[in-house]
C-alpha positions as CSV (number, residue, x, y, z in Angstrom):
1,M,-72.5,38.9,-2.7
2,D,-76.2,38.8,-3.4
3,S,-76.5,40.4,-7.1
4,E,-80.3,41.4,-6.3
5,K,-79.1,43.5,-3.2
6,L,-77.0,45.6,-5.5
7,S,-78.2,49.0,-6.1
8,G,-78.7,49.9,-10.0
9,Y,-77.5,46.4,-10.8
10,Q,-79.8,44.9,-13.9
11,P,-78.4,41.4,-14.3
12,V,-78.4,40.4,-18.4
13,P,-78.7,36.8,-19.0
14,L,-75.4,36.1,-20.9
15,D,-76.2,34.3,-23.8
16,G,-78.4,37.5,-24.5
17,L,-75.5,39.9,-24.4
18,D,-74.2,41.0,-27.8
19,E,-73.3,44.2,-29.3
20,D,-76.4,45.4,-30.4
21,S,-78.4,44.3,-27.4
22,A,-75.4,46.4,-25.2
23,Q,-75.8,49.4,-27.3
24,T,-79.8,49.5,-27.2
25,N,-79.6,48.7,-23.2
26,P,-80.8,52.0,-21.0
27,N,-78.8,50.7,-18.2
28,Y,-75.8,50.2,-20.4
29,S,-72.7,52.4,-19.5
30,P,-69.0,52.2,-21.0
31,Q,-66.4,50.7,-18.7
32,G,-62.9,50.1,-19.2
33,I,-61.5,46.4,-19.4
34,S,-61.4,44.7,-15.9
35,D,-61.5,41.6,-14.5
36,T,-64.8,42.1,-13.5
37,V,-65.9,42.9,-16.9
38,A,-63.8,40.1,-18.4
39,T,-65.8,37.6,-16.0
40,K,-69.3,39.3,-16.2
41,N,-69.5,41.2,-19.7
42,P,-67.9,38.6,-22.7
43,A,-69.3,40.5,-25.5
44,Q,-67.9,44.1,-24.0
45,L,-64.7,42.5,-23.5
46,R,-64.5,41.3,-27.4
47,R,-65.7,45.2,-28.6
48,S,-63.0,46.6,-26.7
49,L,-60.3,44.2,-27.8
50,R,-61.4,44.9,-31.4
51,D,-61.1,48.7,-30.7
52,F,-57.7,48.4,-29.1
53,A,-56.6,46.2,-32.2
54,L,-58.1,48.9,-34.6
55,G,-56.4,51.8,-32.4
56,F,-53.0,49.8,-32.5
57,F,-52.8,49.1,-36.0
58,F,-54.0,52.9,-37.2
59,A,-51.1,54.3,-34.8
60,I,-48.5,52.0,-36.8
61,A,-49.8,53.2,-40.1
62,C,-49.6,57.0,-38.9
63,Y,-46.1,56.5,-37.7
64,L,-45.2,54.6,-41.1
65,L,-46.5,57.6,-42.8
66,V,-44.7,59.8,-41.2
67,Q,-41.5,58.2,-41.5
68,L,-42.2,57.8,-45.2
69,A,-42.8,61.9,-45.3
70,R,-39.7,62.7,-43.7
71,Y,-37.5,60.4,-45.8
72,T,-39.6,61.4,-48.9
73,F,-39.7,65.7,-48.0
74,S,-36.5,66.2,-46.1
75,P,-33.9,68.1,-47.6
76,A,-31.3,65.1,-46.5
77,A,-33.4,62.7,-48.4
78,S,-34.8,65.0,-51.7
79,A,-33.3,62.6,-54.3
80,V,-36.1,60.0,-52.9
81,T,-38.7,60.7,-55.8
82,S,-39.5,57.8,-57.4
83,L,-42.4,55.2,-55.9
84,G,-39.6,52.4,-55.9
85,D,-37.4,54.6,-53.6
86,Q,-40.6,55.2,-51.5
87,V,-41.1,51.5,-51.3
88,D,-37.2,50.7,-50.5
89,V,-37.9,53.3,-47.4
90,A,-41.1,51.6,-46.4
91,H,-39.3,48.0,-46.6
92,S,-36.3,49.3,-44.7
93,V,-38.6,48.8,-41.4
94,W,-38.7,45.1,-42.1
95,F,-35.1,44.6,-43.1
96,P,-32.5,46.2,-40.4
97,T,-28.7,46.4,-40.6
98,G,-26.7,43.7,-39.3
99,S,-25.8,46.3,-36.2
100,E,-29.4,46.7,-35.5
101,I,-29.9,42.9,-35.3
102,G,-26.8,42.2,-33.3
103,Y,-26.2,38.7,-32.7
104,Q,-22.7,39.0,-34.4
105,G,-20.7,36.6,-32.3
106,P,-17.3,36.8,-31.5
107,I,-15.3,39.7,-33.0
108,K,-11.5,40.4,-32.8
109,T,-9.2,41.5,-35.5
110,G,-6.2,39.8,-36.1
111,I,-2.3,41.6,-36.4
112,E,-2.0,43.4,-39.4
113,P,-0.4,41.7,-42.4
114,F,3.3,42.5,-43.8
115,A,3.5,40.1,-46.9
116,A,5.7,42.5,-48.7
117,V,8.5,42.0,-46.0
118,N,7.7,38.7,-43.6
119,A,6.6,36.4,-46.8
120,P,9.1,34.2,-48.5
121,V,8.1,35.7,-51.7
122,S,6.1,38.5,-52.9
123,P,2.5,38.2,-53.8
124,G,1.4,38.5,-57.4
125,L,-1.7,38.6,-59.5
126,Q,-1.9,36.6,-62.9
127,S,-5.4,35.8,-63.0
128,Y,-7.8,37.7,-65.0
129,F,-11.0,35.9,-64.2
130,P,-13.4,35.8,-65.1
131,I,-12.6,37.1,-68.3
132,I,-12.8,34.3,-71.2
133,S,-9.5,34.2,-73.3
134,P,-9.7,32.6,-76.8
135,I,-7.1,30.4,-75.6
136,D,-9.7,29.0,-73.5
137,F,-12.0,28.2,-76.7
138,V,-9.6,27.8,-79.7
139,R,-7.9,24.5,-80.1
140,N,-4.3,23.9,-80.6
141,S,-3.8,27.7,-79.5
142,S,-1.3,28.7,-76.9
143,F,-1.1,32.3,-77.5
144,D,-3.1,34.5,-75.1
145,P,-4.1,38.0,-76.7
146,V,-5.4,39.1,-73.6
147,R,-1.9,40.1,-72.6
148,S,-1.6,41.9,-76.1
149,W,-4.3,44.5,-75.8
150,G,-1.8,47.2,-74.6
151,Y,-3.5,50.0,-72.5
152,L,-7.0,47.9,-72.6
153,S,-5.1,44.6,-70.9
154,P,-5.8,44.0,-67.5
155,F,-3.1,44.4,-64.9
156,H,-0.8,41.5,-63.9
157,T,2.0,41.1,-62.1
158,L,5.2,41.5,-64.3
159,P,8.0,39.2,-63.7
160,S,10.9,41.0,-61.9
161,N,13.2,41.3,-64.2
162,A,10.9,42.7,-66.9
163,F,13.3,46.2,-66.6
164,G,16.5,44.7,-66.8
165,L,17.0,43.5,-63.0
166,D,18.1,39.8,-62.8
167,G,17.2,38.3,-59.9
168,S,15.2,41.2,-58.2
169,S,12.2,41.0,-56.3
170,P,9.4,43.3,-55.2
171,K,10.0,41.8,-51.5
172,V,11.8,44.1,-49.1
173,P,15.2,42.6,-48.6
174,Q,16.4,40.7,-45.5
175,G,17.5,43.2,-43.1
176,C,15.6,46.3,-44.2
177,Q,12.9,47.7,-42.6
178,L,10.0,49.2,-44.7
179,E,8.9,52.5,-43.4
180,Q,6.4,53.9,-46.0
181,V,5.0,53.4,-49.2
182,H,3.3,55.4,-52.1
183,L,0.8,54.0,-54.7
184,L,0.0,55.5,-58.1
185,H,-2.8,53.7,-59.5
186,R,-4.6,53.5,-62.8
187,H,-8.8,52.8,-62.6
188,G,-10.1,49.6,-63.5
189,A,-11.5,48.1,-66.5
190,R,-14.1,50.6,-68.2
191,Y,-16.5,50.9,-70.9
192,P,-15.1,52.9,-74.2
193,T,-15.2,56.8,-74.0
194,R,-17.4,58.5,-75.9
195,S,-15.2,59.6,-78.9
196,H,-13.9,56.2,-79.2
197,S,-13.9,54.1,-82.2
198,P,-15.8,51.0,-81.3
199,I,-18.7,53.4,-80.6
200,R,-17.8,54.9,-84.7
201,F,-17.4,51.4,-85.8
202,S,-21.3,50.2,-84.6
203,E,-22.6,53.8,-86.0
204,R,-21.1,52.8,-89.4
205,L,-22.3,49.5,-89.5
206,K,-26.2,50.6,-88.9
207,K,-25.9,53.1,-91.6
208,N,-25.3,49.9,-94.1
209,K,-28.1,47.7,-93.0
210,G,-27.9,45.3,-96.1
211,Y,-24.5,44.1,-95.0
212,K,-24.3,40.2,-94.3
213,G,-21.6,38.2,-92.7
214,F,-20.5,34.7,-93.6
215,R,-18.3,32.2,-91.5
216,S,-15.7,34.0,-89.4
217,L,-18.3,37.2,-89.6
218,S,-21.6,35.4,-89.2
219,F,-22.3,36.6,-85.7
220,L,-22.2,40.3,-87.3
221,N,-25.8,39.3,-88.4
222,D,-27.3,39.6,-84.9
223,W,-24.5,41.6,-83.3
224,E,-25.4,45.0,-81.5
225,Y,-23.4,47.2,-79.8
226,G,-24.2,47.2,-76.0
227,L,-21.3,48.7,-74.2
228,G,-21.8,51.4,-71.6
229,I,-19.9,54.7,-71.6
230,E,-16.5,55.3,-69.6
231,I,-17.7,54.0,-66.4
232,L,-16.2,51.0,-64.6
233,T,-17.3,47.5,-65.8
234,P,-18.0,44.9,-63.0
235,F,-14.6,43.4,-63.8
236,G,-13.0,47.0,-63.4
237,R,-14.7,47.2,-60.0
238,N,-13.2,43.9,-58.7
239,Q,-9.8,44.9,-60.1
240,L,-9.6,47.9,-57.6
241,F,-11.1,46.2,-54.7
242,N,-8.5,43.3,-55.5
243,L,-5.9,45.9,-55.6
244,G,-6.9,47.4,-52.1
245,V,-7.1,43.9,-50.8
246,G,-3.4,43.1,-52.0
247,F,-2.2,46.4,-51.0
248,R,-3.6,45.7,-47.3
249,Q,-2.1,42.3,-47.4
250,K,1.5,43.9,-48.3
251,Y,1.6,46.7,-46.4
252,G,-0.9,46.8,-43.6
253,H,1.5,46.3,-40.7
254,L,2.2,50.4,-41.8
255,L,-1.2,51.4,-40.4
256,D,0.6,50.5,-36.8
257,N,2.5,53.7,-37.7
258,L,-0.7,55.7,-37.4
259,K,-0.3,56.1,-33.8
260,N,2.6,58.5,-33.9
261,S,1.0,60.5,-36.8
262,Q,-1.1,63.6,-36.1
263,N,-3.9,62.3,-38.3
264,S,-5.6,59.2,-37.1
265,K,-7.2,58.6,-40.7
266,L,-5.2,57.9,-43.9
267,V,-6.2,60.4,-46.7
268,F,-6.4,58.9,-50.2
269,R,-6.9,60.8,-53.5
270,T,-8.8,60.4,-56.4
271,T,-10.7,62.6,-59.2
272,S,-14.2,63.6,-59.3
273,Q,-14.7,61.6,-62.7
274,H,-17.2,58.8,-62.1
275,R,-14.7,55.7,-63.1
276,M,-11.9,57.8,-60.8
277,L,-14.2,58.2,-57.9
278,H,-15.4,54.3,-57.8
279,S,-11.8,53.2,-58.4
280,G,-10.8,54.8,-55.4
281,L,-14.1,53.8,-53.4
282,N,-13.8,49.9,-54.3
283,F,-10.1,50.0,-53.3
284,A,-10.7,51.4,-49.8
285,A,-13.7,48.9,-49.7
286,G,-10.9,46.2,-50.5
287,F,-8.3,47.9,-48.3
288,F,-10.4,48.4,-45.2
289,G,-13.3,46.2,-45.5
290,F,-17.1,47.2,-45.0
291,P,-17.9,49.6,-43.8
292,F,-15.1,51.3,-45.2
293,E,-16.3,54.9,-45.4
294,S,-15.6,56.0,-41.5
295,Q,-12.1,54.5,-41.7
296,Y,-10.2,56.9,-43.8
297,H,-10.6,60.5,-45.7
298,Q,-11.3,60.3,-49.3
299,S,-10.1,63.1,-51.2
300,I,-11.9,64.2,-54.7
301,L,-9.9,66.5,-56.7
302,I,-12.3,68.3,-59.4
303,E,-11.5,66.9,-63.1
304,A,-12.5,69.6,-65.1
305,P,-10.9,72.7,-67.1
306,G,-10.1,75.4,-64.8
307,F,-8.9,73.4,-61.6
308,N,-5.3,72.4,-60.9
309,N,-5.0,68.9,-60.3
310,T,-2.0,66.7,-60.4
311,L,-4.0,63.1,-61.0
312,A,-5.4,64.7,-64.1
313,P,-3.3,67.4,-65.2
314,Y,-3.7,67.5,-69.2
315,F,-6.5,70.2,-68.5
316,N,-3.8,72.4,-67.1
317,C,-1.5,72.2,-70.1
318,K,-2.7,74.0,-73.3
319,N,-0.1,72.4,-75.6
320,N,-1.5,68.9,-74.8
321,K,-4.3,69.2,-77.2
322,R,-2.5,71.7,-79.7
323,P,-3.6,71.3,-83.2
324,N,-0.6,70.1,-84.7
325,N,-0.3,66.6,-82.7
326,S,-2.3,64.7,-85.1
327,Y,1.2,63.4,-86.2
328,V,0.1,60.8,-83.6
329,D,-3.3,59.8,-85.4
330,K,-0.9,59.6,-89.0
331,I,1.7,57.3,-87.4
332,L,-1.3,55.1,-86.1
333,A,-3.0,55.1,-89.2
334,N,0.2,53.9,-91.0
335,W,1.3,51.6,-88.8
336,S,-2.6,49.7,-89.0
337,E,-1.8,49.4,-92.6
338,V,1.4,47.5,-92.3
339,Y,0.2,44.9,-89.6
340,L,-3.4,44.4,-90.7
341,E,-2.3,44.1,-94.3
342,K,-3.3,40.4,-94.6
343,A,-6.4,40.9,-92.1
344,L,-8.0,43.2,-94.6
345,P,-8.8,40.5,-97.6
346,R,-9.2,37.6,-95.4
347,L,-12.1,39.2,-93.4
348,Q,-13.6,41.2,-96.6
349,A,-14.1,37.9,-98.1
350,D,-16.7,36.8,-95.1
351,L,-18.7,40.1,-95.5
352,T,-20.7,41.5,-98.4
353,G,-22.5,44.6,-98.5
354,Y,-20.1,46.5,-96.3
355,S,-16.4,47.6,-97.3
356,L,-14.3,47.0,-94.7
357,S,-11.3,49.5,-93.8
358,F,-8.2,49.5,-91.7
359,E,-10.0,51.5,-89.0
360,D,-12.6,48.9,-88.7
361,L,-10.3,46.3,-88.3
362,V,-8.6,48.1,-85.2
363,S,-12.0,49.1,-83.8
364,M,-12.5,45.4,-84.2
365,Q,-9.4,44.5,-82.1
366,E,-10.4,47.2,-79.5
367,L,-13.9,45.7,-79.2
368,C,-12.1,42.2,-78.5
369,A,-10.8,43.8,-75.5
370,Y,-13.9,46.3,-74.3
371,E,-16.3,43.5,-74.8
372,S,-14.2,41.0,-72.8
373,V,-13.5,43.0,-69.6
374,S,-17.4,44.3,-70.0
375,L,-19.2,41.3,-70.8
376,G,-16.1,38.3,-70.0
377,F,-16.1,37.4,-73.6
378,S,-16.2,38.8,-77.2
379,P,-16.3,37.0,-80.7
380,F,-14.2,39.7,-82.2
381,C,-11.5,38.0,-80.4
382,Q,-11.5,34.7,-82.6
383,L,-10.9,36.9,-86.1
384,F,-7.2,37.7,-85.7
385,T,-4.0,35.9,-85.7
386,P,-1.3,36.0,-82.9
387,E,0.9,38.2,-85.3
388,E,-2.0,40.6,-85.5
389,F,-2.7,40.8,-82.1
390,R,1.2,41.6,-81.4
391,G,0.8,44.2,-84.0
392,F,-2.1,45.7,-82.2
393,S,-0.2,45.5,-78.9
394,Y,2.4,47.7,-80.7
395,Y,0.0,50.0,-82.3
396,S,-1.0,50.9,-78.2
397,D,2.6,51.3,-77.9
398,L,3.1,54.1,-80.4
399,L,0.2,55.6,-79.1
400,F,1.5,56.3,-75.9
401,W,5.0,56.6,-76.8
402,Y,4.3,59.6,-79.2
403,G,1.3,60.8,-77.3
404,D,1.9,60.6,-73.9
405,S,5.2,59.4,-72.9
406,F,8.9,59.8,-73.7
407,G,8.2,60.9,-77.3
408,C,5.6,63.3,-76.3
409,P,6.9,67.0,-76.1
410,T,4.6,67.7,-73.0
411,A,4.7,64.4,-71.4
412,A,7.5,65.7,-68.6
413,A,5.4,69.0,-67.7
414,I,2.4,66.8,-67.3
415,G,3.9,64.5,-64.8
416,K,5.9,67.2,-63.3
417,G,3.2,68.0,-60.6
418,W,2.8,64.7,-59.2
419,V,6.3,64.1,-58.7
420,E,6.3,67.7,-57.1
421,E,4.1,66.1,-54.6
422,L,5.9,62.7,-53.9
423,V,9.2,64.9,-53.4
424,S,7.1,67.0,-50.6
425,R,5.6,63.6,-49.3
426,L,8.9,62.0,-49.0
427,T,11.0,64.7,-47.4
428,R,7.9,66.1,-45.3
429,K,8.2,69.8,-46.3
430,P,5.6,71.6,-47.9
431,I,5.7,72.6,-51.6
432,K,7.3,75.7,-52.0
433,N,6.8,76.7,-55.7
434,Y,3.1,75.9,-57.5
435,D,4.6,76.2,-60.9
436,S,2.6,73.1,-62.3
437,S,-0.8,71.3,-62.0
438,T,-0.3,71.3,-58.3
439,N,-3.4,72.8,-56.1
440,S,-2.3,75.4,-53.7
441,T,-5.3,75.2,-51.7
442,L,-5.3,71.7,-51.3
443,D,-1.5,71.0,-51.3
444,S,-0.9,73.9,-48.9
445,N,-3.4,72.4,-46.2
446,P,-2.2,69.7,-43.9
447,I,-5.8,68.2,-43.5
448,T,-6.2,67.2,-47.4
449,F,-2.4,67.1,-48.1
450,P,-0.5,65.6,-44.9
451,L,2.9,64.8,-45.0
452,D,3.2,62.3,-42.0
453,Q,1.4,59.4,-43.5
454,P,3.2,55.9,-43.6
455,I,0.8,54.9,-46.8
456,Y,-0.2,57.2,-49.7
457,V,-2.7,56.3,-52.2
458,D,-3.5,58.5,-55.3
459,A,-5.9,57.2,-58.3
460,T,-5.2,58.6,-61.7
461,H,-5.5,57.5,-65.8
462,D,-3.4,55.7,-67.9
463,T,-1.9,59.0,-69.8
464,V,-0.8,60.6,-66.4
465,I,1.1,57.1,-65.4
466,S,2.8,57.4,-68.7
467,S,4.0,61.1,-68.0
468,V,5.1,60.6,-64.6
469,I,7.5,57.8,-65.6
470,V,8.8,60.8,-67.9
471,A,9.2,63.6,-65.0
472,L,10.8,60.6,-62.4
473,N,13.5,60.1,-65.3
474,L,13.2,56.5,-65.4
475,T,15.0,56.4,-68.4
476,T,15.1,52.7,-68.4
477,L,12.0,52.5,-70.0
478,A,13.2,54.2,-72.8
479,R,16.8,53.1,-73.0
480,E,16.0,51.5,-76.6
481,G,15.3,54.6,-78.1
482,P,12.3,56.0,-80.0
483,L,9.8,53.5,-81.3
484,P,10.2,53.0,-85.0
485,T,7.1,53.5,-87.0
486,Q,7.2,50.9,-89.7
487,F,8.0,47.5,-87.9
488,I,8.4,46.4,-84.2
489,P,11.8,46.0,-82.9
490,K,13.2,43.2,-81.8
491,K,14.4,44.8,-78.3
492,Q,11.6,47.1,-77.1
493,S,12.0,48.6,-73.8
494,F,9.0,50.7,-73.9
495,V,5.8,48.5,-73.6
496,S,2.5,50.1,-72.6
497,A,0.7,47.0,-71.4
498,H,3.8,46.7,-69.0
499,I,3.3,50.6,-67.9
500,S,-0.5,51.7,-68.0
501,P,-2.7,48.6,-68.3
502,F,-6.3,48.7,-66.4
503,S,-5.5,48.8,-62.5
504,A,-1.6,49.8,-63.5
505,N,0.1,50.5,-60.5
506,L,3.4,52.4,-59.5
507,Q,4.9,51.7,-56.0
508,V,7.5,53.8,-54.2
509,Q,9.0,51.7,-51.2
510,V,10.8,53.7,-48.5
511,V,13.0,51.4,-46.6
512,K,16.0,51.7,-43.9
513,C,18.5,48.8,-44.5
514,H,21.4,48.5,-41.8
515,G,20.4,52.5,-40.6
516,V,20.7,53.6,-44.4
517,K,17.6,54.8,-45.8
518,K,17.1,54.2,-49.5
519,V,13.8,54.2,-52.0
520,R,13.4,52.4,-55.1
521,F,10.0,52.4,-57.7
522,L,7.9,49.3,-58.6
523,L,5.7,49.3,-61.8
524,N,3.5,47.2,-61.8
525,D,5.3,44.7,-58.9
526,A,8.6,45.1,-60.8
527,P,11.8,46.8,-59.5
528,V,12.3,49.6,-62.1
529,P,16.5,50.7,-62.3
530,L,17.0,54.3,-60.8
531,T,20.0,55.1,-63.0
532,G,18.6,57.5,-64.8
533,L,18.4,59.9,-61.4
534,Q,21.7,61.7,-61.1
535,G,23.7,60.0,-58.6
536,C,21.8,56.8,-58.5
537,L,24.4,54.0,-58.9
538,E,23.3,50.1,-60.6
539,D,21.5,48.2,-57.7
540,S,20.7,44.7,-58.0
541,E,17.3,45.6,-56.2
542,G,16.9,48.8,-58.1
543,F,17.3,51.1,-54.8
544,C,18.9,54.4,-54.8
545,L,20.3,56.4,-51.6
546,F,17.4,58.2,-50.3
547,E,19.3,61.4,-50.2
548,T,20.5,61.2,-53.6
549,A,17.3,60.0,-54.9
550,I,15.6,63.3,-53.4
551,R,18.5,65.9,-54.5
552,S,18.3,64.3,-58.3
553,L,14.6,64.5,-58.3
554,Q,14.8,68.2,-57.2
555,I,17.0,68.6,-60.3
556,R,15.5,66.9,-63.0
557,L,11.9,69.1,-61.4
558,D,14.2,72.2,-62.1
559,E,14.9,71.0,-65.4
560,I,11.4,71.0,-66.4
561,D,9.6,74.3,-67.4
562,F,5.8,73.7,-67.0
563,F,4.7,77.0,-68.2
564,H,6.9,77.0,-71.5
565,D,6.2,73.3,-72.3
566,C,2.4,73.9,-71.9
567,N,2.1,77.3,-73.4
568,A,5.0,78.2,-75.8
569,P,4.4,77.4,-79.1
570,I,5.5,73.8,-80.2
571,D,5.8,72.7,-84.2
572,Y,7.5,69.5,-83.3
573,V,6.7,66.6,-85.6
574,P,8.6,63.4,-85.3
575,P,10.9,62.3,-88.2
576,I,9.0,59.7,-90.6
577,G,9.6,56.2,-89.6
578,G,10.0,57.3,-86.2
579,G,12.7,58.9,-84.1
580,G,12.9,62.5,-82.4
581,I,12.7,63.3,-78.8
582,S,12.7,61.0,-75.9
583,N,12.8,63.0,-72.6
584,G,9.2,64.3,-72.9
585,R,9.9,67.9,-73.4
586,P,10.3,70.2,-77.0
587,S,13.3,70.0,-78.7
588,V,15.4,73.3,-78.1
């Protein structure tokens, strides 16, 4: 078509068509991008593309600002207050989740493991990686102090005969079917509590700035206290993750029984304390795998005065903190002077400007344990002989025997609540009398306290486990009687490192063998004889007839007067040198 014949059309030379000339051309008229323009008006095309690009990026910027405002100011994300958090939200656009990305490859889960039944031997844990023990860097040493830290020791699988059952095994015997398992476990390794002696030791050193260490104590010249307070250490988190993995490996097949349960998800319990909650979460991560939150229900019991809580029952027992129980401190102080008698002058010779006390030396041994489970290594571990570490382990035994277990007049009462819950779960019958630390609001609700689970998991503290074994009447652990306070006995049935180390666990297995229902207890993987329960006979694997055990536990619970033991005036003090009660109840 001849362009000269088009009315109103004024051709412009291509080399003269630029932005300025287009804007000043009296015949210029804005148009949308079209094939005609693209062909006949290149400058207009460039301008339109530029405007389109600017508009596109402006729209993207507005969208990101809106999203950032949503995350920053919405009630659901009111905690996002720092610049770093805001940047993280913006960055989330560039780091989508795995489910958003896709491309995950083939996905198929295998059958559930059942190593506690099917494996030729039961799985066990002996390693405490990545803790470095002095045995790894001290020449000609065969003694490993890590096992002698008492309640500060990491959990390890005990020998099957640890409690006197030679030839027994935590593995379910051949011909028996495992029907149910209950787990009560301690939290993982933690930093010291606020009032613990390592902190006080560091504060005393700070006040004596003129001290100087030599030879074995030269490291004190540069040493600074750097531990946190009460929360889990990285090693402690790993302990609970591994415990969860191990529990799934041993008992995962029981999850198939959930098909017959009213609840499709298990309910696990822990308390509100930080290290307790995170112990529960790390266990769940190991047991279920990520993402684990949607695979179960986590019940969190408030751990504070005024709330009934069987996993932290000491708040419900007034006599647990009675003024005259200071006798435990005296027992410990006297014992430290016995087993550290040679250590004090030896270490004092390597330190000037500060006078060491027996309390300081106990703090140093505790720092050996705490720094090791927190930092992986501690120079304090090199300061003591094997015999002095054995003395430290016995120090822990005395602490728990007289302060929280068989030799403590409130121990049975403190442990009663959890045993009542155990009987309720075993019999699948609701608790009738709320006469201890049980929580009637939670325990009477089948949602928060179901009675038809094949697997139960509760997280608690070392002192509670030490009291629960008393309420259960596991008298094998006290068969050698009260601990002497001036020497270590040749035979000792109560060892705190065997009862309540970091990540300690008490398992209750319910089995059916040739049609006969039985129950037994495993403490840190070692079977415990149940001869302390009335009617339970000696058994090579630690089993007792189910009905007999239930009947005996109910008798034991009736014996424990929670209100009296926790509230009546108690002036009990054990004899000098050791002795006194061994049933966890005040003498009458």
